[in-house]
LORO-396359 format. One line per field, with one value per atom (N, C-alpha, C): residue number from 1; atom name; y, z, x; residue in one letter. Coordinates in steps of 0.02 Angstrom, whole numbers, plus 32768, in hexadecimal, padded with zeros to 4 digits. Atoms other than C-alpha are relative to their C-alpha. Last residue first. Example, Ala and Ser with C-alpha at 12.3 -4.5 7.8 and 13.67 -1.06 7.14 Angstrom:
BEGIN
resi: [2,2,2,1,1,1];
name: [N,CA,C,N,CA,C];
c2: [7FC5,7FCB,8037,7FC5,7F1F,803C];
c3: [7FFD,8165,8025,8000,8186,8000];
c1: [7FD6,82AC,7FD9,802D,8267,802D];
resn: [S,S,S,A,A,A];
***
This chain:
BEGIN
resi: [79,79,79,78,78,78,77,77,77,76,76,76,75,75,75,74,74,74,73,73,73,72,72,72,71,71,71,70,70,70,69,69,69,68,68,68,67,67,67,66,66,66,65,65,65,64,64,64,63,63,63,62,62,62,61,61,61,60,60,60,59,59,59,58,58,58,57,57,57,56,56,56,55,55,55,54,54,54,53,53,53,52,52,52,51,51,51,50,50,50,49,49,49,48,48,48,47,47,47,46,46,46,45,45,45,44,44,44,43,43,43,42,42,42,41,41,41,40,40,40,39,39,39,38,38,38,37,37,37,36,36,36,35,35,35,34,34,34,33,33,33,32,32,32,31,31,31,30,30,30,29,29,29,28,28,28,27,27,27,26,26,26,25,25,25,24,24,24,23,23,23,22,22,22,21,21,21,20,20,20,19,19,19,18,18,18,17,17,17,16,16,16,15,15,15,14,14,14,13,13,13,12,12,12,11,11,11,10,10,10,9,9,9,8,8,8,7,7,7,6,6,6,5,5,5,4,4,4,3,3,3,2,2,2,1,1,1];
name: [N,CA,C,N,CA,C,N,CA,C,N,CA,C,N,CA,C,N,CA,C,N,CA,C,N,CA,C,N,CA,C,N,CA,C,N,CA,C,N,CA,C,N,CA,C,N,CA,C,N,CA,C,N,CA,C,N,CA,C,N,CA,C,N,CA,C,N,CA,C,N,CA,C,N,CA,C,N,CA,C,N,CA,C,N,CA,C,N,CA,C,N,CA,C,N,CA,C,N,CA,C,N,CA,C,N,CA,C,N,CA,C,N,CA,C,N,CA,C,N,CA,C,N,CA,C,N,CA,C,N,CA,C,N,CA,C,N,CA,C,N,CA,C,N,CA,C,N,CA,C,N,CA,C,N,CA,C,N,CA,C,N,CA,C,N,CA,C,N,CA,C,N,CA,C,N,CA,C,N,CA,C,N,CA,C,N,CA,C,N,CA,C,N,CA,C,N,CA,C,N,CA,C,N,CA,C,N,CA,C,N,CA,C,N,CA,C,N,CA,C,N,CA,C,N,CA,C,N,CA,C,N,CA,C,N,CA,C,N,CA,C,N,CA,C,N,CA,C,N,CA,C,N,CA,C,N,CA,C,N,CA,C,N,CA,C,N,CA,C,N,CA,C,N,CA,C];
c2: [8012,5FB0,7FD5,7FCA,5FFE,7FEC,7FFD,5F5B,8034,8039,5F4D,7FFC,7FEE,5FFB,7FC8,7FD3,5FC9,8014,8025,5F31,802E,802F,5F97,7FDC,7FD6,601E,7FDA,7FEF,5F9A,802D,803A,5F56,800F,8009,6005,7FC0,7FCE,6024,7FF7,8012,5F84,802E,8040,5FA7,7FED,7FEB,6056,7FC8,7FDC,6012,8018,8034,5F94,8021,8025,601C,7FCC,7FD6,6089,7FDF,7FF9,5FF8,8032,803C,5FD5,8002,7FFB,608B,7FC0,7FCB,607D,8006,801D,5FDA,8030,8034,602A,7FDD,7FDF,60BF,7FD2,7FED,6051,8022,803C,6001,8012,802C,60AD,7FC1,8016,60F4,7FD6,7FE8,6150,7FEF,803E,6100,800E,7FF1,61AD,7FC6,7FF3,6169,8010,8042,6121,800A,8021,61C8,7FBB,7FDA,6221,7FDE,8010,619B,8023,8043,61AC,7FED,7FFF,6269,7FBA,7FDE,6258,8003,8030,61D7,8022,802F,6251,7FCE,7FE1,62DC,7FCE,7FF6,626C,8020,8040,6236,8005,8015,62E9,7FBD,7FD9,631C,7FEF,7FBC,6293,8024,7FF5,61F5,8049,7FE6,61E8,8009,8003,6188,801C,7FBB,61C7,7FFF,7FDE,611F,8045,8021,60C8,8023,7FF3,6149,7FE0,7FBB,6143,800D,8000,6086,8042,8000,609D,7FF8,7FC0,6077,7FF4,8017,5FDA,8040,7FD7,6031,7FF0,801D,5FA5,8026,8039,5FDA,7FE1,7FEB,6086,7FC5,7FE1,6037,801E,8037,5FC1,8020,8023,6050,7FCC,7FCF,60BF,7FDA,7FFC,6028,8031,8042,6005,8008,8002,60BF,7FC1,7FD2,60C6,7FFF,8026,6029,8031,801E,608C,7FD5,8045,60FC,7FDF,8013,61A2,7FB4,8026,61C2,7FEF];
c3: [8004,6ECC,803C,7FE2,6EFA,8005,7FB9,6EDE,8021,7FE6,6E30,804D,8001,6E07,801D,7FCC,6E41,8003,7FBE,6DD3,8038,8002,6D3A,8043,7FF0,6D69,8001,7FB6,6D76,8011,7FDC,6CC9,804C,8008,6C81,8025,7FD1,6CCD,7FF6,7FBA,6C7C,802E,7FEE,6BD3,804A,7FFE,6BD3,800F,7FC4,6BFE,8008,7FC9,6B71,8045,8004,6AF6,8036,7FED,6B2A,8001,7FB8,6B1C,801E,7FE2,6A6F,804A,8004,6A40,801C,7FD2,6A79,8001,7FBF,6A1D,8036,8000,697C,8045,7FF4,69A4,8002,7FBA,69B0,8015,7FD7,6908,8049,7FFE,68BD,8026,7FC2,6898,7FFA,7FFA,67F7,8044,8012,67B8,800B,803A,67C0,7FE6,8036,6836,7FBE,8014,68A0,7FC6,8027,68A4,7FE5,8041,68E0,7FCE,8025,6967,7FBB,8017,699F,7FD6,8035,69A9,7FE3,8038,6A0C,7FC3,8021,6A7E,7FC1,8023,6AA3,7FDB,803A,6ACA,7FD9,8031,6B3E,7FBE,801C,6B96,7FCC,802B,6BAC,7FDD,8041,6BEB,7FD3,7FFD,6C6F,7FBC,801A,6C63,8007,8042,6CDB,7FE4,802B,6D77,7FBB,8012,6DE0,7FD1,8028,6DE3,7FE4,8041,6E1D,7FD5,8023,6EA9,7FBB,8017,6EE2,7FD5,803B,6EED,7FE3,7FEA,6F5E,7FC0,8001,6F19,8019,7FE3,6F4C,8008,7FC2,6F23,8029,7FCB,6EA9,8040,7FE1,6E3E,803B,7FDD,6E22,8022,7FC2,6DFD,8025,7FD1,6D7E,8041,7FE7,6D2B,8031,7FD7,6D1C,801D,7FBF,6CE0,802E,7FDA,6C55,8046,7FEE,6C1D,8025,7FCE,6C2A,8011,7FCE,6BC7,8035,801B,6B2B,8035,7FEE,6B8B,7FE6,7FBE,6B2F,800C,7FFD,6A91,8046];
c1: [8047,D18A,7FE9,8026,D230,7FB6,7FF9,D288,7FD9,8022,D243,8004,8048,D280,7FD4,800D,D32D,7FB9,8000,D32C,7FF3,803A,D2FD,7FFA,8039,D37D,7FBD,7FFD,D406,7FC2,8011,D3D1,7FFF,8044,D3D5,7FE8,8023,D47F,7FB5,7FF7,D4C3,7FDC,8028,D475,8008,8046,D4BE,7FD2,8008,D56C,7FB5,8003,D55B,7FF6,803D,D52E,7FF7,8036,D5BA,7FBD,7FF5,D632,7FCB,801A,D5F0,8003,804C,D60D,7FE1,8016,D6C1,7FB1,7FFC,D6DE,7FE8,8037,D6A2,8000,8040,D70F,7FC7,8000,D7A7,7FC1,800B,D782,7FFB,7FC3,D770,7FED,7FE4,D6C3,803D,7FB7,D69E,8020,7FD7,D5FC,8049,7FD7,D5AA,802A,8030,D526,8023,801F,D5B2,7FD0,7FCF,D60D,7FE9,7FFF,D56E,8034,803D,D55A,7FFF,7FF8,D610,7FC3,7FCC,D602,8004,801C,D55C,8032,802E,D5A9,7FE1,7FD5,D638,7FD5,7FE0,D5C0,8028,8034,D556,801B,8010,D5F5,7FCA,7FC8,D630,7FF1,8006,D584,8036,7FEA,D591,7FF4,7FBF,D528,8013,8003,D496,8047,7FC4,D47A,7FF2,7FE9,D3E6,803C,8033,D38C,8018,8007,D427,7FD1,7FC0,D44A,7FFB,8000,D393,803C,802C,D39B,7FFD,8046,D430,7FD6,8028,D4DB,7FBC,8041,D540,7FD1,8007,D5E6,7FC0,7FD3,D60C,7FFA,8021,D577,8028,803B,D5C3,7FDD,7FE9,D66F,7FC1,7FE7,D621,8011,803B,D5C1,8015,8028,D65C,7FC3,7FDF,D6C7,7FD9,800D,D64C,801C,8048,D64C,7FEE,8018,D709,7FB9,8025,D732,7FE2,803F,D761,7FDB,7FFD,D7D9,7FC1,8012,D7C5,800B,803D,D827,7FEF];
resn: [X,X,X,X,X,X,X,X,X,X,X,X,X,X,X,X,X,X,X,X,X,X,X,X,X,X,X,X,X,X,X,X,X,X,X,X,X,X,X,X,X,X,X,X,X,X,X,X,X,X,X,X,X,X,X,X,X,X,X,X,X,X,X,X,X,X,X,X,X,X,X,X,X,X,X,X,X,X,X,X,X,X,X,X,X,X,X,X,X,X,X,X,X,X,X,X,X,X,X,X,X,X,X,X,X,X,X,X,X,X,X,X,X,X,X,X,X,X,X,X,X,X,X,X,X,X,X,X,X,X,X,X,X,X,X,X,X,X,X,X,X,X,X,X,X,X,X,X,X,X,X,X,X,X,X,X,X,X,X,X,X,X,X,X,X,X,X,X,X,X,X,X,X,X,X,X,X,X,X,X,X,X,X,X,X,X,X,X,X,X,X,X,X,X,X,X,X,X,X,X,X,X,X,X,X,X,X,X,X,X,X,X,X,X,X,X,X,X,X,X,X,X,X,X,X,X,X,X,X,X,X,X,X,X,X,X,X];
***
């Protein structure tokens, strides 16, 4: 099983590098991350998530929220 904090750590590490506005706006999950999230989403719909997978999907959601907020603030700075 992947490190369940990995999506959050990835976003935190990105933000810790003091990225440019362009870097923040260009951020996208990797193909592997998208594939894993698809698997988790399918299992969630089927009602078949383990406790660890529930935590993992919450961490993906939190990471997505964090990056969306960073992008929102970056877009405001561009304006």
